[in-house]
C-alpha positions in Angstrom: 141.4 56.6 156.7 139.2 59.3 155.1 140.0 61.6 157.9 143.8 61.0 157.5 143.5 61.8 153.8 141.7 65.0 154.5 144.3 66.1 156.9 147.1 65.3 154.4 145.3 67.3 151.7 145.1 70.3 154.0 148.8 70.0 154.9 149.7 69.9 151.2 147.5 72.9 150.4 148.9 75.0 153.3 152.4 74.1 152.2 151.6 75.0 148.6 150.1 78.4 149.6 153.1 79.1 151.8 155.5 78.3 149.0 153.5 80.6 146.6 153.5 83.4 149.2 157.2 83.0 149.7 157.8 83.1 146.0 155.7 86.3 145.5 157.5 88.0 148.5 160.9 87.1 147.1 159.9 88.4 143.7 158.5 91.6 145.2 161.8 92.4 146.9 163.3 93.4 143.6 160.3 95.6 142.5 160.6 99.3 143.0 157.5 101.5 143.2 157.6 103.9 140.3 154.1 105.5 140.2 150.8 106.0 142.0 147.5 105.2 140.2 144.3 106.7 141.7 140.7 105.8 140.7 137.5 107.1 142.3 134.2 105.4 141.8 130.7 106.7 142.4 131.7 110.4 141.7 130.3 110.7 138.1 127.4 112.9 139.2 128.8 114.7 142.2 132.6 115.0 142.4 133.1 115.6 146.1 136.6 114.1 146.0 139.1 114.1 143.2 142.2 112.0 142.2 144.2 115.1 142.8 143.0 115.6 146.5 143.7 111.9 147.2 147.2 112.2 145.8 147.8 115.3 147.9 146.7 113.5 151.1 149.2 110.7 150.3 152.0 113.0 149.5 151.4 115.2 152.5 151.7 112.1 154.8 155.4 111.8 153.9 155.0 108.0 153.9 157.8 106.7 151.6 156.4 105.3 148.3 158.1 106.2 145.1 161.5 104.5 144.8 160.7 102.1 147.7 160.4 98.4 147.4 156.7 97.6 146.9 156.8 94.9 149.6 157.9 97.5 152.2 155.3 100.1 151.5 152.9 100.4 154.4 149.6 100.2 152.6 147.7 99.8 155.9 149.0 103.2 157.1 148.0 104.7 153.8 144.5 103.4 154.1 144.2 104.8 157.6 144.8 108.3 156.2 141.3 108.2 154.7 139.4 106.8 157.6 138.4 110.2 158.9 137.4 111.4 155.5 133.6 111.5 155.6 133.4 111.8 151.8 135.0 108.4 151.2 133.0 105.3 151.9 135.9 102.8 151.6 139.4 102.7 150.1 141.7 99.8 149.0 145.4 100.4 148.5 147.7 97.7 147.0 150.8 97.3 144.9 151.2 95.3 141.6 154.2 93.6 140.0 154.7 96.4 137.6 155.7 98.7 140.5 152.4 100.7 140.7 150.7 101.7 144.0 147.0 101.5 143.3 144.5 103.6 145.2 140.8 102.6 144.7 138.4 104.9 146.5 134.6 104.8 146.6 132.9 108.2 147.2 129.7 108.4 149.4 126.6 109.4 147.5 124.8 112.5 148.9 121.0 112.4 148.5 120.2 115.5 150.6 121.7 118.9 151.4 120.6 120.4 154.7 120.6 123.9 156.0 119.3 123.7 159.6 117.7 126.3 161.8 121.2 127.4 162.9 122.2 128.0 159.3 124.7 125.1 159.4 124.9 123.1 156.2 125.9 119.5 155.5 125.0 116.6 153.2 123.4 113.2 154.1 124.3 110.2 152.0 122.1 107.3 151.1 123.3 105.4 154.2 122.5 108.2 156.6 126.1 109.4 157.1 126.8 113.1 157.5 129.2 114.6 154.9 130.6 118.1 155.5 130.0 120.7 152.8 132.8 121.6 150.5 131.6 124.7 148.7 134.3 124.4 145.9 132.7 121.0 144.9 128.9 121.3 145.5 126.7 118.2 145.1 123.5 118.5 143.1 120.8 116.9 145.2 117.6 117.5 147.1 117.7 120.6 149.4 116.1 120.8 152.8 115.8 123.9 155.0 113.6 125.7 157.6 112.9 124.7 161.2 115.4 121.7 161.1 116.8 120.6 164.4 119.3 117.9 165.4 120.4 116.6 168.7 123.9 115.9 167.5 126.9 118.1 166.8 126.9 118.7 163.0 130.7 119.2 162.9 131.4 115.8 164.6 128.5 113.7 163.3 129.9 112.2 160.2 131.2 109.0 161.9 127.9 108.1 163.5 125.3 106.7 161.2 123.0 105.9 164.1 122.6 109.6 165.0 119.9 110.0 162.4 118.2 106.7 162.7 117.8 106.7 166.6 116.1 110.1 166.8 112.9 109.7 164.8 110.6 109.8 167.9 112.5 112.8 169.5 110.1 115.7 169.2 113.0 118.1 169.5 114.6 116.6 166.4 113.1 116.2 162.9 116.1 115.4 160.8 115.3 111.7 160.7 111.9 112.3 159.2 113.5 114.6 156.6 116.0 112.0 155.8 113.3 109.3 155.3 111.3 111.7 153.1 114.4 112.3 151.0 114.9 108.5 150.7 111.3 108.2 149.4 111.7 110.9 146.9 115.0 109.7 145.6 113.7 106.2 145.2 111.0 107.3 142.7 112.3 108.8 139.5 109.3 110.9 138.9 109.4 112.6 142.2 113.2 112.8 142.2 113.0 114.8 138.9 110.0 116.8 140.0 110.8 117.9 143.6 113.7 120.2 144.4 113.2 121.2 148.0 111.9 120.1 151.4 110.9 122.8 153.8 109.9 122.5 157.5 107.7 125.3 158.9 107.5 126.6 162.5 104.9 123.9 163.4 107.2 121.1 162.1 105.0 120.5 159.1 106.9 118.9 156.2 106.5 120.6 152.9 107.9 119.9 149.4 108.5 122.4 146.6 108.3 121.3 143.0 110.5 122.4 140.1 107.4 123.1 138.0 104.5 125.2 139.2 104.4 128.0 141.8 102.8 126.0 144.6 103.8 124.4 147.9 102.8 120.9 148.8 102.1 120.3 152.5 102.7 116.7 153.7 102.5 117.3 157.4 104.6 114.2 158.4 106.0 111.1 156.8 103.0 108.8 157.5 101.3 107.3 154.5 103.7 108.7 152.0 102.6 106.3 149.3 99.0 107.5 149.6 99.9 111.2 149.8 102.0 111.0 146.7 99.4 109.0 144.8 96.8 111.6 145.5 99.3 114.3 144.3 100.0 112.4 141.1 96.3 112.2 140.4 95.9 115.9 141.0 98.7 116.7 138.6 96.8 114.9 135.8 94.0 117.5 136.4 96.6 120.3 136.4 97.6 119.4 132.9 94.0 120.5 131.9 93.4 123.5 134.2 97.0 124.9 134.5 99.8 124.7 137.1 99.8 128.2 138.5 96.2 128.6 139.9 97.0 127.3 143.4 99.2 128.5 146.1 99.2 125.4 148.4 98.2 121.8 148.1 97.6 120.2 151.5 97.8 116.4 151.8 97.8 116.2 155.5 94.3 114.9 155.8 93.5 111.3 155.0 90.3 111.7 153.1 90.7 114.9 151.2 93.1 117.3 149.4 92.8 120.9 150.4 94.0 123.4 147.8 94.3 127.2 148.3 93.8 129.4 145.3 96.0 132.4 144.7 
C-alpha cells in the first residue's frame, strides 16, 4: 500500500512539473529578446576579460538573438563560444521573462606570470591552468623568469591542467616546482605582499626577490618551505635593527644554517 502511494505521488509530481514546464514554454513563445546583459565575476583585481569583449564574441558569432523569441535562442551554442577561451573558467547563459539574454562569466584568477627560457610568456591560474598573455590587459601577480623549462607546448597548453601537475619529477622541467612555490607565497599574505619575483638560475636553484631590500633569497628547491620561510622571517626581525641593505644573498638551502653574503 505504501509503495503504491509513493508511486502515485511521483506520478502527480511529474505531471505537475510537466504542466509547469509547458506553461513556461507557452508563455516564452510570446517573449522577444530585447537586450543582452553581461556580468563578469572575479575580475576586480585583474581585468583579463571585459563585458565588451564578451559581447563582441557573441555578436561576431552571428547567432540570432535580438528580436528573436527567447525560447528559440540557442544558449547552448552561445556557451560553446567560450569553451576555448582560457581566460574564462565557466559561463552560464540564460534568458528571463523580461526578454533579457543574461551572460554570467567567471574569470580565471592568475597567480603567476612566467617568462621561460625561450622568452615565451603566459599566466598560470590558481588551479594550474595556462592563460595566454594579453598585453593590453596585464595581470598584476607574482613574476617568474630565468632557466624555466616545460615539456608542453605553451601555445596549446591552456586546456590541460595536468600538464603542470604531472611533471614535478621530470628533471628537464621545473615549472611545477615554480607553480607550487607561487601557491605557497600567495597563500601567505605576508609573503604575497613581500615577494615580487621568482628566479631560476642555471643550476635550477629557486630564488625569490623581495620588494624591500637589495638582496636575493636562495631557496634551492621547494622542500621544507615552511621551515625556510620561518627562518627568513626570523632573520628579517634582525634586519629591522641592522638594516636591509647590508647583504647581497640569503641562502636557505641548508637545513641547519642560514648563509648570508655581505656586499
